[in-house]
C-alpha positions as CSV (number, residue, x, y, z in Angstrom):
1,M,154.0,-97.8,27.4
2,T,153.8,-98.3,23.7
3,T,154.3,-101.2,21.3
4,Y,156.6,-101.6,18.3
5,R,153.4,-101.6,16.1
6,E,152.3,-98.3,17.6
7,A,155.7,-96.8,17.2
8,L,155.6,-97.6,13.5
9,R,152.1,-96.1,13.2
10,E,153.3,-92.9,14.9
11,A,156.2,-92.8,12.5
12,L,153.8,-93.1,9.5
13,R,151.5,-90.4,11.0
14,D,154.4,-88.0,11.6
15,A,155.6,-88.4,8.0
16,L,152.2,-87.9,6.5
17,R,151.8,-84.7,8.6
18,R,155.2,-83.4,7.8
19,D,155.2,-83.7,4.0
20,E,152.2,-83.6,1.7
21,R,154.2,-85.6,-0.9
22,V,154.3,-88.6,1.4
23,F,151.6,-91.3,0.9
24,L,151.2,-94.9,2.0
25,M,150.2,-97.7,-0.4
26,G,149.9,-101.5,-0.2
27,E,147.5,-104.4,0.3
28,D,144.9,-103.7,3.0
29,V,146.7,-100.7,4.4
30,G,143.5,-98.6,4.3
31,R,140.1,-99.9,5.4
32,Y,141.6,-103.0,7.1
33,G,144.2,-101.0,8.9
34,G,147.2,-103.1,7.6
35,C,147.8,-106.8,7.8
36,Y,149.5,-106.2,11.2
37,A,147.4,-103.2,12.2
38,V,150.3,-100.8,11.7
39,S,148.2,-98.3,9.7
40,L,145.0,-98.7,11.7
41,G,143.1,-95.4,11.7
42,L,145.3,-93.6,9.2
43,L,142.8,-93.8,6.4
44,E,140.2,-92.0,8.5
45,E,142.8,-89.4,9.4
46,F,144.4,-88.7,6.0
47,G,141.9,-90.0,3.5
48,P,142.1,-92.4,0.5
49,E,144.5,-90.2,-1.5
50,R,147.2,-90.5,1.1
51,V,146.5,-94.0,2.3
52,R,145.8,-96.2,-0.7
53,D,144.6,-99.8,-0.8
54,T,146.1,-101.6,-3.8
55,P,145.3,-104.7,-5.8
56,L,147.1,-108.0,-4.9
57,S,149.9,-107.4,-7.3
58,E,153.3,-106.6,-5.7
59,S,154.9,-105.9,-9.1
60,A,152.2,-103.4,-10.0
61,F,152.1,-101.4,-6.8
62,V,155.9,-101.4,-6.2
63,G,156.2,-100.2,-9.8
64,A,153.6,-97.5,-9.2
65,G,155.6,-96.5,-6.1
66,I,158.8,-96.2,-8.2
67,G,156.9,-94.1,-10.7
68,A,155.5,-91.8,-8.0
69,A,159.0,-91.3,-6.6
70,L,160.3,-90.4,-10.0
71,G,157.5,-87.9,-10.3
72,G,158.5,-86.1,-7.1
73,M,156.4,-87.8,-4.5
74,R,157.7,-89.6,-1.4
75,P,155.8,-93.0,-1.4
76,I,155.9,-95.5,1.4
77,V,155.1,-98.9,-0.1
78,E,154.0,-101.8,2.3
79,I,154.5,-105.4,1.2
80,M,152.8,-107.9,3.4
81,T,155.7,-110.2,3.9
82,V,159.3,-110.5,2.6
83,N,158.4,-113.8,0.8
84,F,155.8,-111.8,-1.4
85,S,158.4,-109.2,-2.2
86,L,160.0,-111.7,-4.6
87,L,157.0,-111.0,-6.9
88,A,158.3,-107.4,-7.1
89,L,162.0,-108.3,-7.3
90,D,162.2,-107.2,-10.9
91,Q,160.9,-103.7,-10.0
92,I,163.2,-103.5,-6.9
93,L,166.4,-104.7,-8.5
94,N,166.1,-103.7,-12.2
95,N,164.4,-100.4,-11.6
96,A,164.5,-98.9,-8.1
97,A,168.1,-99.9,-7.5
98,T,169.6,-99.1,-10.9
99,L,167.9,-96.0,-12.3
100,L,170.3,-93.6,-10.6
101,H,173.3,-95.3,-12.3
102,M,171.6,-96.0,-15.6
103,S,170.5,-92.4,-15.9
104,G,174.1,-91.1,-15.3
105,G,173.0,-89.6,-11.9
106,Q,170.0,-87.7,-13.3
107,V,167.2,-89.7,-11.7
108,N,166.8,-90.6,-8.0
109,V,164.2,-92.9,-6.6
110,P,163.3,-91.6,-3.1
111,L,161.1,-94.6,-2.2
112,V,160.7,-96.5,1.1
113,I,159.5,-100.1,1.0
114,R,158.3,-101.6,4.3
115,M,157.9,-105.3,4.8
116,T,157.5,-107.9,7.5
117,T,160.3,-110.5,7.8
118,G,161.2,-113.5,9.9
119,A,159.7,-116.5,11.6
120,G,158.5,-117.5,15.1
121,R,154.8,-117.1,14.4
122,Q,153.9,-120.5,12.9
123,L,153.1,-119.1,9.5
124,A,155.1,-121.7,7.6
125,A,157.5,-121.4,4.7
126,Q,155.7,-118.9,2.5
127,H,155.4,-116.3,5.2
128,S,158.4,-116.8,7.5
129,H,161.8,-116.4,5.8
130,S,164.4,-113.9,6.5
131,L,165.6,-112.7,3.0
132,E,166.9,-109.2,3.9
133,G,170.4,-110.5,3.4
134,W,169.5,-111.1,-0.3
135,Y,168.5,-107.5,-0.6
136,A,171.7,-106.4,1.2
137,H,173.6,-107.8,-1.8
138,I,172.1,-105.3,-4.2
139,P,174.0,-102.0,-4.9
140,G,171.7,-99.0,-5.0
141,L,169.6,-100.0,-2.0
142,R,169.8,-99.1,1.7
143,I,168.6,-101.9,3.9
144,V,167.5,-101.1,7.5
145,A,166.1,-103.4,10.2
146,P,164.6,-101.6,13.3
147,A,164.9,-103.8,16.4
148,T,163.8,-101.3,19.1
149,L,160.9,-99.0,19.7
150,E,163.2,-96.0,19.1
151,D,164.3,-97.3,15.7
152,A,160.7,-98.3,14.8
153,R,159.6,-94.7,15.5
154,G,162.7,-93.0,14.1
155,M,164.0,-94.8,11.0
156,L,161.1,-93.9,8.6
157,W,161.5,-90.2,8.4
158,T,165.3,-90.5,7.9
159,A,164.7,-93.1,5.2
160,L,162.2,-90.8,3.5
161,N,164.9,-88.1,3.3
162,D,167.3,-90.5,1.6
163,P,167.4,-89.7,-2.2
164,D,167.7,-93.4,-2.9
165,P,165.4,-96.4,-2.2
166,V,165.3,-97.7,1.3
167,L,163.9,-101.2,2.3
168,M,162.8,-101.4,5.9
169,F,162.5,-105.0,7.4
170,E,160.2,-105.3,10.4
171,H,160.4,-108.6,12.2
172,G,157.0,-110.1,12.7
173,T,157.6,-111.1,16.3
174,L,158.3,-107.5,17.3
175,Y,155.0,-105.9,16.6
176,N,153.6,-106.7,20.1
177,M,156.9,-105.8,21.9
178,E,156.1,-103.2,24.6
179,G,158.3,-100.6,26.3
180,E,158.7,-97.0,27.1
181,L,159.2,-94.5,24.3
182,A,160.1,-90.9,25.0
183,P,157.3,-88.5,23.9
184,G,159.8,-86.5,21.8
185,A,161.2,-89.6,20.1
186,G,162.0,-88.7,16.5
187,P,164.3,-89.4,13.5
188,V,167.4,-91.6,14.1
189,D,170.6,-92.2,12.2
190,I,170.4,-95.1,9.7
191,S,174.1,-95.1,8.9
192,R,175.6,-96.5,12.1
193,A,175.4,-99.6,14.2
194,V,174.8,-99.3,17.9
195,V,176.4,-101.1,20.9
196,R,173.3,-102.2,22.8
197,Q,175.4,-103.7,25.6
198,P,179.2,-103.1,26.2
199,G,181.5,-106.0,26.9
200,D,185.1,-107.1,26.9
201,D,185.3,-110.8,26.1
202,V,183.3,-111.5,22.9
203,T,181.4,-109.4,20.3
204,L,177.9,-110.6,19.5
205,I,176.7,-109.1,16.2
206,T,173.0,-109.2,15.3
207,Y,170.0,-107.2,14.1
208,G,166.2,-107.1,14.0
209,G,164.3,-110.0,15.5
210,T,167.3,-111.7,17.0
211,L,168.5,-108.7,19.1
212,G,166.3,-109.8,22.0
213,K,167.6,-113.3,21.9
214,T,171.2,-112.1,21.7
215,L,170.7,-109.8,24.7
216,Q,169.2,-112.7,26.6
217,A,172.3,-114.8,25.7
218,A,174.6,-112.0,26.9
219,E,172.9,-112.0,30.2
220,E,173.3,-115.8,30.6
221,L,177.0,-115.5,29.5
222,A,177.5,-112.9,32.3
223,G,176.5,-115.7,34.7
224,H,179.4,-117.8,33.3
225,G,181.9,-114.9,33.8
226,I,181.9,-113.9,30.1
227,S,181.4,-110.2,29.3
228,A,179.6,-110.0,25.9
229,E,179.3,-106.8,23.8
230,V,176.1,-106.8,21.7
231,I,176.1,-104.9,18.5
232,D,172.8,-104.1,16.8
233,L,173.7,-103.6,13.1
234,R,170.5,-101.6,12.3
235,T,171.6,-101.1,8.7
236,L,172.6,-104.1,6.6
237,R,173.6,-102.1,3.6
238,P,175.9,-100.3,4.0
239,L,177.4,-102.2,6.9
240,D,179.1,-100.1,9.6
241,D,182.5,-101.7,9.4
242,E,184.0,-99.2,11.8
243,T,181.8,-100.3,14.7
244,I,182.0,-104.0,13.9
245,I,185.8,-104.1,13.5
246,G,186.5,-101.8,16.3
247,S,184.6,-104.0,18.7
248,V,186.2,-107.2,17.5
249,R,189.7,-105.7,17.9
250,R,188.9,-105.1,21.5
251,T,187.2,-108.4,22.4
252,H,189.2,-110.6,20.1
253,H,186.2,-112.9,19.6
254,A,183.1,-112.7,17.4
255,V,179.7,-114.4,17.1
256,I,177.3,-113.4,14.4
257,V,173.6,-114.1,15.0
258,D,171.5,-114.1,11.8
259,E,168.0,-115.6,11.2
260,G,168.9,-116.0,7.5
261,W,170.3,-119.2,6.2
262,R,174.0,-119.7,6.7
263,S,175.0,-120.2,3.1
264,G,175.6,-116.9,1.2
265,S,174.1,-115.0,4.2
266,I,174.8,-111.5,5.6
267,S,176.6,-113.4,8.4
268,A,179.0,-114.8,5.8
269,E,179.7,-111.3,4.5
270,I,180.3,-109.9,8.0
271,S,182.5,-112.9,8.8
272,A,184.5,-112.2,5.7
273,R,185.0,-108.5,6.5
274,I,186.1,-109.4,10.0
275,T,188.7,-111.8,8.6
276,E,189.9,-109.3,6.0
277,N,190.2,-106.4,8.4
278,A,190.9,-107.9,11.9
279,F,192.3,-111.4,11.3
280,F,195.4,-110.9,13.5
281,D,193.2,-109.5,16.3
282,L,191.1,-112.7,16.5
283,D,192.0,-115.3,19.1
284,A,189.6,-117.8,17.6
285,P,187.6,-118.4,14.4
286,V,184.4,-116.3,13.9
287,E,181.3,-118.2,15.1
288,R,177.9,-118.0,13.3
289,V,174.4,-118.9,14.6
290,C,171.9,-119.1,11.8
291,S,168.7,-120.7,10.8
292,A,168.7,-124.4,9.7
293,E,169.0,-124.7,5.9
294,V,165.4,-125.8,5.5
295,P,162.1,-124.1,4.5
296,I,160.8,-122.7,7.8
297,P,158.5,-125.4,9.3
298,Y,155.0,-124.8,10.5
299,A,155.0,-127.1,13.6
300,K,156.1,-125.0,16.6
301,Q,158.7,-127.4,18.0
302,L,160.3,-127.7,14.5
303,E,160.2,-123.9,13.9
304,D,161.9,-123.3,17.2
305,A,164.5,-125.9,16.4
306,A,165.2,-124.3,13.0
307,L,165.7,-120.8,14.4
308,P,168.7,-119.2,16.3
309,Q,167.9,-119.5,20.0
310,P,169.7,-118.0,23.1
311,E,171.1,-121.4,24.0
312,A,172.9,-121.8,20.7
313,I,174.3,-118.2,21.0
314,V,175.6,-119.0,24.4
315,E,177.3,-122.2,23.2
316,A,178.9,-120.4,20.3
317,A,180.2,-117.6,22.5
318,I,181.7,-120.2,24.9
319,R,183.3,-122.0,22.0
320,A,184.8,-118.7,20.7
321,V,186.1,-117.7,24.1
322,G,187.4,-121.2,24.8
323,K,186.1,-121.1,28.4
324,D,185.2,-124.2,30.4
325,V,181.8,-123.7,32.1
């Protein structure tokens, strides 16, 4: 048995061992072992040149990571939480994402930025939002969201081999998730979505921290006689249209589960693509289950009420299918 946190740590350890150009930098990643204990023990194993504690300045250390990538290194930059990444948005958008195009293809930025996203831990509005959909709007970036132990272990090395910047969003509620991980688990594809559960009646599309809730909803739907197919997007940019559209064309119904806000969200983009490419295959409008359009509350009962929950997913799927239960 291992945890999501330990799978991420093993991915970091493996990358540091494989390539001397790889190093980790961020707030408290060294002596403290990481804000979520992901990098615990790596400083002692690899030393302060490879595991670097930084000042509390996201713009500065993300900028340093971009410079290191331009200089031939393979930096892994850890930002404590997605909310704090906004302090480095200028570096991410105006530098990392654009330099390849602004240089006429002469300059790549092989940088991986890891950050925690999502709610469910009573950390209130400044530490709990799901903003990965914002970043998925930006050309020049690849956006990945590992939802399983295998992806937590395997996405990092694949991302480090991408010539362009990759942002990896780790949902905060997953760090303690336990399960079995094959001893030989290694790099995984970060270009394709995965069908986590096959089904015939409705397609449930999700990613990251809401995968578990969606699988729980699919199990409950089975009790109502509804066979739900669950797609784990894994990569939010570029989206795997082939897997999404192919599933919807078979099931004729779609529900998108997204912890981001509904307005202008990744769920809105997926809904638009389904409408553009599979409109005549749909037997009902696309349903969306998203977070309430409020800053994430601190109080547990309010936080729970603001987030997508299995019950809401079940209700949306039943509406889509049009089944009386």
